[in-house]
C-alpha positions in Angstrom: -30.1 1.0 -13.1 -28.9 4.5 -11.8 -28.2 5.3 -8.0 -29.6 7.8 -6.0 -27.2 10.4 -4.8 -28.9 12.6 -2.2 -27.9 16.6 -2.0 -30.3 18.2 0.3 -33.4 17.3 -0.5 -32.8 16.6 -4.5 -32.0 13.4 -5.7 -29.4 12.9 -9.0 -29.5 9.8 -10.7 -26.5 8.4 -12.2 -26.3 5.7 -14.5 -22.4 3.6 -15.1 -22.0 5.6 -18.0 -22.5 8.7 -16.8 -20.3 7.8 -13.6 -17.5 6.9 -16.2 -17.8 10.5 -17.3 -17.6 11.9 -14.0 -14.6 9.5 -12.9 -11.8 11.5 -11.9 -9.6 10.5 -15.3 -6.5 12.9 -14.5 -5.7 10.7 -11.7 -6.1 7.6 -14.0 -3.6 9.3 -15.9 -1.1 9.3 -13.2 -1.8 5.7 -12.4 -0.9 4.9 -15.9 2.2 7.1 -15.9 3.6 5.5 -13.0 3.0 2.2 -14.7 4.8 3.4 -17.6 7.8 4.0 -15.6 7.6 0.6 -14.3 7.4 -0.9 -17.4 10.4 1.2 -18.7 12.5 0.4 -15.7 11.9 -3.2 -15.7 12.7 -3.2 -19.8 16.3 -1.4 -18.6 16.8 -4.4 -15.8 16.2 -6.7 -18.6 18.7 -6.0 -20.3 16.4 -4.4 -22.9 13.9 -6.8 -23.3 10.4 -7.0 -22.7 10.4 -10.7 -21.1 10.6 -11.8 -18.6 9.2 -9.2 -16.6 8.5 -5.8 -18.6 5.6 -7.6 -20.4 4.3 -9.6 -17.4 3.9 -6.1 -15.7 2.5 -4.5 -18.4 -0.3 -6.8 -18.9 -1.0 -7.4 -15.2 -1.5 -3.5 -15.0 -4.0 -3.5 -17.7 -6.0 -5.9 -16.2 -5.8 -3.9 -12.5 -6.9 -1.0 -14.5 -10.2 -2.8 -15.6 -10.7 -3.7 -12.2 -9.9 -0.1 -10.8 -12.6 1.4 -13.0 -15.3 -1.2 -12.0 -14.5 -0.6 -8.7 -14.2 2.8 -8.7 -18.1 3.4 -10.6 -19.8 1.1 -7.7 -21.7 2.4 -5.4 -19.8 3.3 -1.9 -22.8 1.4 0.2 -21.7 -1.7 -1.4 -18.0 -1.2 -0.8 -19.6 -0.5 3.0 -21.7 -4.0 3.0 -18.6 -5.9 1.8 -16.3 -4.5 4.5 -16.4 -6.8 6.7 -16.9 -10.2 4.5 -13.7 -8.9 2.5 -12.1 -8.9 6.2 -13.3 -12.2 6.9 -12.0 -13.7 3.7 -8.6 -11.7 4.0 -8.4 -13.8 7.7 -9.2 -17.1 5.8 -6.7 -16.7 2.8 -3.8 -15.6 5.8 -4.9 -19.1 7.7 -4.5 -21.1 3.9 -1.0 -19.5 3.4 -0.2 -20.8 7.2 -0.8 -24.5 6.5 -0.5 -24.6 2.6 1.1 -21.1 1.5 4.1 -21.4 -1.0 7.5 -21.1 0.3 10.0 -18.3 -1.1 12.6 -15.6 0.1 12.6 -17.2 3.3 9.1 -17.2 4.1 6.0 -18.8 3.6 3.8 -15.9 2.4 2.0 -17.0 -1.1 -0.7 -18.5 -2.7 0.2 -20.3 -6.0 -2.4 -19.0 -8.5 -0.3 -20.6 -11.4 -0.4 -17.5 -13.4 1.0 -15.5 -10.4 1.8 -15.9 -6.6 -1.0 -13.8 -4.8 0.3 -12.3 -1.1 -2.9 -12.3 1.2 -1.1 -10.1 3.7 -0.7 -7.3 0.9 -4.6 -7.7 0.2 -5.0 -7.3 4.0 -3.6 -3.4 4.1 -6.8 -2.8 2.2 -9.5 -5.1 4.2 -8.4 -3.4 7.7 -9.3 -0.3 6.6 -12.1 -1.4 5.0 -13.3 -3.1 8.3 -12.4 -0.2 10.4 -14.1 2.4 8.4 -17.2 0.4 8.6 -16.7 0.2 12.3 -16.2 3.9 13.0 -19.3 4.7 10.8 -21.6 3.0 13.0 -20.3 4.7 16.1 -21.2 8.1 17.6 -18.6 10.4 18.1 -18.5 10.5 21.9 -18.5 6.4 21.4 -15.0 6.7 19.5 -13.2 7.7 23.3 -14.2 4.6 25.2 -12.0 2.0 25.8 -14.8 -0.4 25.2 -15.3 0.9 22.0 -11.8 0.6 20.9 -11.4 -2.8 22.1 -13.0 -3.9 18.3 -10.9 -1.7 16.2 -7.4 -2.5 18.1 -8.5 -6.6 17.7 -9.3 -5.7 14.2 -5.7 -4.4 13.6 -4.0 -6.9 15.9 -5.0 -10.3 14.7 -4.1 -10.1 11.0 -0.7 -8.7 11.8 0.2 -11.5 14.2 -0.9 -13.6 11.6 1.6 -11.9 9.0 4.7 -11.8 11.7 4.3 -15.7 11.8 5.1 -15.8 8.2 7.4 -14.4 8.9 6.7 -10.8 7.3 8.0 -8.3 9.6 7.5 -5.2 7.3 4.0 -6.3 6.0 2.7 -6.6 9.8 4.2 -3.3 10.8 2.8 -1.6 7.8 -1.3 -3.4 8.6 -0.6 -1.8 12.2 0.6 1.6 11.1 -2.6 1.8 8.8 -4.7 0.6 11.5 -3.6 3.3 13.7 -3.7 6.0 11.1 -7.6 5.1 10.9 -8.3 5.1 14.9 -6.4 8.5 14.8 -8.5 9.7 12.1 -11.7 8.5 13.6 -10.9 10.6 16.9 -9.3 8.5 19.4 -8.1 10.1 22.2 -4.4 11.2 22.4 -3.8 9.2 25.6 -4.5 5.8 23.7 -1.3 6.4 21.2 0.5 7.8 24.0 0.3 4.5 26.0 0.5 2.6 22.9 3.8 4.4 22.0 4.8 4.0 25.6 4.2 0.1 25.5 5.8 0.1 21.7 8.9 1.5 23.3 8.9 -0.9 26.8 8.7 -4.2 24.5 11.4 -3.8 22.1 13.6 -6.0 24.2 11.1 -8.8 23.8 10.6 -8.1 20.4 14.4 -8.1 19.7 14.1 -11.6 21.2 11.2 -12.6 18.7 12.7 -11.5 15.5 14.6 -13.7 13.3 18.3 -13.6 12.7 17.9 -12.2 9.3 15.7 -9.7 10.7 18.1 -8.7 13.6 20.8 -8.0 10.3 18.9 -5.5 9.1 18.5 -3.7 11.9 22.4 -3.8 12.9 23.3 -3.0 9.2 20.6 0.0 9.3 22.4 1.4 11.9 26.2 0.4 10.5 26.1 -0.4 6.7 29.9 -0.5 6.6 30.1 -3.2 8.9 29.6 -6.1 6.5 29.7 -4.1 3.0 29.8 -7.3 1.3 27.5 -9.5 3.0 24.2 -8.4 4.9 25.5 -4.5 3.9 25.8 -5.0 0.4 22.3 -4.3 -0.6 22.1 -0.5 1.1 25.9 -0.1 0.0 25.3 -0.2 -3.8 21.8 1.0 -3.7 23.9 4.5 -2.6 26.8 4.2 -5.0 23.7 3.8 -7.5 21.9 7.0 -5.9 24.9 9.2 -5.8 26.1 8.4 -9.4 23.1 9.3 -11.2 23.6 13.1 -9.9 20.8 15.4 -10.9 19.7 14.2 -14.3 21.2 10.6 -14.4 23.3 8.7 -16.6 20.4 7.8 -19.3 18.3 5.5 -20.1 19.8 1.8 -19.7 23.5 3.5 -18.9 23.3 2.9 -15.1 26.5 0.8 -14.6 25.2 -0.4 -11.1 22.4 -1.7 -12.4 23.6 -2.9 -15.9 26.4 -4.7 -14.5 24.4 -6.3 -11.9 26.2 -4.8 -9.0 22.5 -3.9 -7.6 20.5 -6.9 -6.2 16.8 -7.0 -6.3 16.7 -4.5 -9.0 12.9 -5.5 -10.2 11.5 -5.3 -7.0 12.5 -3.4 -3.7 15.6 -1.1 -5.3 13.7 -0.7 -8.8 13.8 3.2 -7.2 17.4 3.3 -7.2 17.7 2.0 -11.0 15.3 5.0 -11.9 17.6 7.5 -9.9 20.7 6.3 -11.1 19.4 6.5 -14.7 17.4 9.6 -14.6 18.6 11.3 -11.6 17.3 13.3 -8.4 14.9 14.8 -11.3 13.7 11.6 -12.4 13.0 10.1 -8.7 11.7 13.4 -7.3 9.3 13.8 -10.9 8.1 10.1 -9.9 7.2 11.4 -6.2 5.4 14.2 -7.4 3.3 12.1 -9.4 2.7 9.8 -6.6 2.0 12.7 -4.1 -0.7 14.5 -6.5 -2.7 11.0 -6.5 -2.3 10.7 -2.6 -3.5 14.5 -2.3 -6.6 13.8 -4.4 -7.4 10.9 -1.9 -7.1 13.6 1.1 -9.3 15.9 -0.7 -12.2 13.4 -1.6 -11.9 12.7 2.6 -12.6 16.1 3.5 -14.9 17.1 0.9 -16.9 13.4 1.6 -20.4 13.4 3.2 -20.4 10.2 5.1 -18.0 9.0 8.0 -17.5 5.7 6.0 -16.2 7.6 3.2 -13.9 9.9 4.7 -12.1 7.4 7.0 -11.8 5.1 3.8 -10.6 7.5 1.6 -8.2 9.2 4.1 -7.2 5.8 5.4 -6.3 4.1 2.3 -4.4 7.5 1.1 -2.1 7.1 4.3 -1.6 3.3 3.9 -0.3 3.9 0.0 1.6 6.9 1.3 3.3 4.5 3.6 4.1 2.0 0.6 6.1 5.1 -1.1 7.6 6.2 2.1 9.1 3.5 2.9 10.6 2.2 0.0 12.2 5.5 -0.8 13.3 5.7 2.5 14.8 2.1 2.6 16.9 2.4 -0.5 18.0 5.5 0.5 19.5 4.0 3.6 16.8 6.0 6.1 15.0 2.7 7.0 16.0 -0.9 7.6 15.5 -2.9 4.4 12.2 -4.6 4.9 10.9 -5.8 1.8 8.5 -3.1 0.7 7.9 -2.7 -3.3 7.1 0.7 -4.7 3.6 0.5 -6.1 3.3 0.2 -10.2 7.2 0.0 -10.4 8.4 -2.6 -8.6 7.5 -6.4 -10.1 4.8 -8.0 -8.1 1.1 -8.8 -8.8 0.2 -8.7 -5.1 1.4 -5.1 -4.3 0.0 -4.1 -8.0 -3.3 -5.2 -7.1 -3.1 -4.1 -3.6 -2.3 -0.3 -5.0 -4.9 -0.5 -7.5 -7.7 -1.8 -5.4 -7.2 0.8 -2.8 -7.0 3.6 -5.5 -10.6 2.3 -7.2 -11.9 2.5 -3.4 -10.6 6.0 -3.1 -12.2 7.2 -6.7 -15.5 5.3 -5.8 -15.6 7.6 -2.6 -14.6 10.4 -4.8 -17.5 9.7 -7.0 -19.9 8.9 -4.2 -18.6 11.7 -1.9 -22.3 13.5 -2.0 -23.7 10.5 -0.5 -25.1 10.7 3.4 -25.0 7.6 4.5 -26.8 6.6 7.9 -24.9 5.5 10.5 -26.4 1.8 10.3 -26.3 -0.2 7.4 -27.3 1.8 4.1 -29.2 -1.5 3.0 -30.5 -2.3 5.9 
């Protein structure tokens, strides 16, 4: 059944097949290229074998790609209708993790599905942006600046973030908050709110420090002085810097990286996969990958600027900012510019939850792109 798209007074109906034709396949090709880089790097760190990481990574991506295409061709008004239910389902999953989640790597963060471990906190990054975009779509511009109107979005951000901190997973919680703040800014919230929030965050640092786990404190201290414990807490970042530097401009060649092939570099398949890429293909390889990411994210920004609905604008821009944080934090982390917080590199690092989150988010961005001509009333378009 076609969907009616309004351009002025003229209605245009698009079938699912027409939507597939109009999908931005260049962006899909960019996603495939990044996933291909990830598969090659996992093949390398696996010692020249597809099992156990490269084959699973590739199969998960192909399944996620089908899901992305389905998400992209769905009418954007359905995603607006499902925004609040998706948020509350995410909260329920976080509560489930609290009581019956799978423990690993010092935290209780996953739900064991058998074929993979799902991390609900990753999905909340998308759910929070969806809910905020839906909320601000229903407000007038003047209402965006009222303190009473900002209480609900602030709660939508802080509630899941507080639950994620308890797992404990401070890095993911901070990304949820940062993504939510990005939507607040894009929605037009007054600058005084951000200034007050920044001052409050600075003032709460001593309290936050006392509440942090010992390993989290160690990460901060090592970030400030990694040479203080080169064989202990500082080992990861020291080896990462050695690998990045040894790769030079063009790298040592595929599967020729000494730090990775000789297992000096820890967490190669997840957090430090970018380091493996830079060692084997040099600065040019790393920059090439970042250019593809930036092209994908620039499309999301362009879509938000040309979308007629407030929901679509905030959704595309908010998700683009959230995905940018994924890439920026991981690359800055392995370069020693940020503390090690366990943020994977989307579609390159091994891990199903991060891949699902990235593909879900980008599928929604592509959906906004296909539906950018729809003008949605402030009230529920299905009402």
